[in-house]
NUPA-647208 format. One record per residue (C-alpha): residue number from 1; residue in one letter; x, z, y. Coordinates in Angstrom, 1 decimal, decimal comma, padded with zeros to 4 digits, m for minus. Example, Ala and Ser with C-alpha at 12.3 -4.5 7.8 and 13.67 -1.06 7.14 Angstrom:
// NUPA-647208
{1; "A"; {012,3; 007,8; m004,5}};
{2; "S"; {013,7; 007,1; m001,1}};
***
This chain:
// NUPA-647208
{1; "M"; {061,9; m122,3; m085,6}};
{2; "Q"; {065,6; m122,3; m087,0}};
{3; "L"; {067,5; m125,6; m086,6}};
{4; "A"; {070,4; m126,9; m088,7}};
{5; "D"; {073,7; m127,4; m088,2}};
{6; "R"; {074,0; m131,0; m085,7}};
{7; "E"; {070,0; m130,9; m086,0}};
{8; "Q"; {068,6; m131,3; m082,7}};
{9; "L"; {065,0; m130,9; m081,2}};
{10; "V"; {063,8; m134,1; m080,0}};
{11; "S"; {060,1; m133,3; m078,7}};
{12; "E"; {057,5; m130,5; m079,3}};
{13; "V"; {053,4; m130,3; m078,9}};
{14; "P"; {051,6; m127,0; m078,7}};
{15; "L"; {048,6; m127,9; m080,9}};
{16; "G"; {045,8; m125,7; m079,6}};
{17; "P"; {045,3; m123,4; m076,5}};
{18; "M"; {046,6; m120,1; m078,4}};
{19; "A"; {049,8; m119,5; m079,8}};
{20; "M"; {048,1; m118,8; m083,2}};
{21; "N"; {047,2; m122,6; m083,5}};
{22; "G"; {051,0; m123,1; m083,6}};
{23; "I"; {053,8; m125,8; m082,2}};
{24; "L"; {054,5; m129,0; m084,4}};
{25; "S"; {058,0; m129,9; m083,3}};
{26; "L"; {060,1; m132,8; m084,4}};
{27; "T"; {064,0; m133,0; m084,4}};
{28; "D"; {065,9; m136,0; m085,4}};
{29; "R"; {065,4; m135,1; m089,1}};
{30; "R"; {061,9; m133,1; m089,8}};
{31; "L"; {058,4; m132,0; m088,6}};
{32; "V"; {058,0; m128,9; m088,1}};
{33; "L"; {054,8; m126,6; m087,7}};
{34; "S"; {055,1; m123,1; m086,2}};
{35; "A"; {053,1; m120,8; m085,7}};
{36; "P"; {053,4; m116,9; m086,2}};
{37; "G"; {053,8; m115,6; m089,3}};
{38; "H"; {054,2; m119,1; m090,5}};
{39; "E"; {056,4; m122,2; m090,4}};
{40; "E"; {056,1; m125,3; m092,5}};
{41; "S"; {058,4; m128,3; m092,4}};
{42; "I"; {058,4; m131,6; m093,1}};
{43; "P"; {061,4; m134,3; m093,8}};
{44; "L"; {060,7; m137,4; m091,7}};
{45; "R"; {061,4; m139,0; m094,9}};
{46; "A"; {058,3; m137,5; m096,6}};
{47; "V"; {056,4; m138,7; m093,7}};
{48; "A"; {053,8; m141,6; m094,5}};
{49; "S"; {052,3; m142,0; m090,8}};
{50; "V"; {051,6; m140,6; m087,6}};
{51; "R"; {048,6; m141,7; m085,5}};
{52; "C"; {046,5; m140,2; m083,2}};
{53; "A"; {043,8; m141,4; m081,3}};
{54; "F"; {040,6; m140,7; m078,3}};
{55; "V"; {037,4; m140,8; m079,2}};
{56; "R"; {034,3; m139,9; m076,6}};
{57; "D"; {030,7; m140,2; m078,2}};
{58; "L"; {028,5; m141,2; m075,6}};
{59; "A"; {026,0; m141,3; m078,3}};
{60; "A"; {026,3; m137,3; m078,5}};
{61; "A"; {026,2; m137,6; m074,8}};
{62; "A"; {023,1; m138,8; m074,4}};
{63; "V"; {021,2; m137,1; m077,3}};
{64; "G"; {022,5; m133,8; m076,2}};
{65; "A"; {021,2; m134,3; m072,9}};
{66; "I"; {018,4; m135,6; m073,8}};
{67; "I"; {017,5; m132,5; m076,0}};
{68; "L"; {018,5; m130,5; m072,7}};
{69; "T"; {016,5; m131,9; m070,9}};
{70; "L"; {013,5; m131,8; m073,1}};
{71; "A"; {014,4; m128,1; m073,8}};
{72; "L"; {014,3; m127,3; m070,0}};
{73; "S"; {011,4; m128,9; m069,3}};
{74; "F"; {009,4; m127,4; m071,9}};
{75; "A"; {010,5; m124,0; m071,6}};
{76; "A"; {009,9; m124,5; m067,8}};
{77; "N"; {006,0; m125,8; m067,7}};
{78; "Y"; {005,1; m124,0; m070,8}};
{79; "K"; {002,1; m122,0; m069,3}};
{80; "G"; {000,7; m125,2; m067,6}};
{81; "L"; {000,3; m126,9; m071,3}};
{82; "E"; {m001,3; m123,2; m072,8}};
{83; "T"; {m003,6; m123,5; m070,3}};
{84; "A"; {m004,8; m127,4; m070,8}};
{85; "L"; {m004,8; m126,4; m074,7}};
{86; "N"; {m006,8; m123,7; m074,2}};
{87; "A"; {m009,3; m125,6; m072,3}};
{88; "G"; {m009,6; m127,9; m074,6}};
{89; "I"; {m009,8; m125,6; m077,4}};
{90; "Y"; {m013,2; m123,9; m075,4}};
{91; "S"; {m013,9; m127,4; m075,0}};
{92; "V"; {m014,7; m128,4; m078,5}};
{93; "Q"; {m016,3; m124,8; m079,0}};
{94; "R"; {m018,7; m125,7; m077,0}};
{95; "H"; {m019,1; m129,3; m077,7}};
{96; "F"; {m019,7; m127,9; m081,4}};
{97; "F"; {m021,1; m124,8; m081,7}};
{98; "E"; {m023,4; m125,2; m078,7}};
{99; "K"; {m022,8; m121,6; m078,0}};
{100; "T"; {m021,1; m119,9; m074,8}};
{101; "P"; {m019,3; m117,0; m075,4}};
{102; "E"; {m020,7; m113,8; m074,4}};
{103; "G"; {m018,8; m112,7; m070,8}};
{104; "D"; {m015,9; m115,3; m069,7}};
{105; "A"; {m016,7; m118,5; m069,7}};
{106; "Y"; {m012,9; m119,2; m070,4}};
{107; "G"; {m011,0; m117,4; m073,2}};
{108; "R"; {m007,6; m117,4; m074,0}};
{109; "Y"; {m007,3; m118,6; m077,4}};
{110; "I"; {m003,3; m119,0; m077,2}};
{111; "N"; {m001,3; m116,2; m075,3}};
{112; "I"; {002,2; m116,5; m076,1}};
{113; "P"; {004,3; m114,5; m073,5}};
{114; "A"; {006,6; m117,3; m071,1}};
{115; "G"; {009,7; m114,9; m072,7}};
{116; "W"; {009,7; m115,9; m076,2}};
{117; "I"; {009,2; m119,1; m075,1}};
{118; "W"; {012,2; m119,0; m073,5}};
{119; "L"; {013,7; m117,1; m076,1}};
{120; "V"; {013,0; m120,0; m078,3}};
{121; "M"; {014,3; m122,5; m076,5}};
{122; "L"; {017,8; m121,2; m075,3}};
{123; "P"; {019,7; m121,9; m078,7}};
{124; "L"; {017,9; m125,8; m078,0}};
{125; "V"; {019,2; m125,3; m074,2}};
{126; "G"; {022,7; m124,8; m075,2}};
{127; "W"; {023,3; m126,9; m078,4}};
{128; "G"; {022,4; m130,2; m075,7}};
{129; "G"; {024,8; m128,7; m073,7}};
{130; "F"; {027,5; m128,6; m075,9}};
{131; "M"; {026,4; m131,8; m077,4}};
{132; "T"; {026,5; m133,7; m073,9}};
{133; "Y"; {030,0; m131,8; m073,2}};
{134; "K"; {031,6; m132,5; m075,9}};
{135; "G"; {030,3; m136,5; m076,5}};
{136; "V"; {031,5; m136,8; m072,3}};
{137; "V"; {034,8; m134,8; m073,1}};
{138; "G"; {035,9; m136,8; m076,1}};
{139; "E"; {038,9; m135,6; m078,0}};
{140; "T"; {042,0; m136,3; m079,1}};
{141; "E"; {043,1; m136,1; m082,9}};
{142; "L"; {046,6; m136,3; m084,0}};
{143; "V"; {047,0; m136,9; m087,8}};
{144; "V"; {050,5; m137,0; m090,0}};
{145; "G"; {049,8; m138,2; m092,8}};
{146; "T"; {052,1; m137,5; m096,0}};
{147; "A"; {052,3; m138,5; m099,8}};
{148; "A"; {050,8; m134,9; m100,2}};
{149; "G"; {047,9; m135,1; m097,8}};
{150; "D"; {047,1; m135,1; m094,1}};
{151; "M"; {047,3; m132,5; m091,5}};
{152; "R"; {045,1; m133,3; m088,6}};
{153; "R"; {044,2; m131,3; m085,7}};
{154; "V"; {042,0; m132,1; m082,8}};
{155; "R"; {042,0; m130,6; m079,4}};
{156; "D"; {039,4; m131,6; m076,6}};
{157; "G"; {039,9; m133,9; m073,7}};
{158; "N"; {042,5; m136,9; m073,4}};
{159; "R"; {045,5; m135,2; m074,5}};
{160; "R"; {048,2; m137,5; m073,4}};
{161; "D"; {051,1; m135,2; m074,7}};
{162; "F"; {050,0; m136,1; m078,1}};
{163; "L"; {050,0; m139,3; m077,1}};
{164; "D"; {053,5; m138,8; m076,4}};
{165; "F"; {054,7; m137,3; m079,5}};
{166; "V"; {052,5; m139,4; m081,7}};
{167; "E"; {055,5; m142,6; m080,0}};
{168; "E"; {058,4; m140,9; m080,0}};
{169; "T"; {057,6; m139,5; m083,9}};
{170; "G"; {057,0; m143,2; m084,6}};
{171; "K"; {060,5; m143,9; m083,1}};
{172; "R"; {062,3; m141,5; m085,1}};
{173; "L"; {060,3; m142,7; m088,7}};
{174; "P"; {062,8; m144,4; m090,9}};
***
């Protein structure tokens, strides 16, 4: 970022964990978004608002924990459920058809290997774990509003550096 004559850097905040997400810098005249191969400058007089909020979604965390628990419980106890279902089908068959099957007294009507059940449940386990994480950790959103539109950036966790940047920018706005 090139500074003009008599322009001073006041504050800056990284917008993401990697360099490609960029850095938002505040000078005494403008806001500058710098990323590799890209730079955008917004004069302070063109900035309508700068907002920042930390939000924790406990409802998403609860839903994620429920999905995670149910998926793990179902996958771990599937063979017991399969056995009970097969016994129920055998009982219904004996009751309605009044014929005993030849050979074995117990038939396996449903037989899905446990590996397939885990393969189906793993995406639910991952999704439930992700929702739980996102809900508990929360996210901080930084919004710079101009007449042309809003620039939004979101990071996980309670980002004190975002809040400090907004406070400093608020002092400099006309």
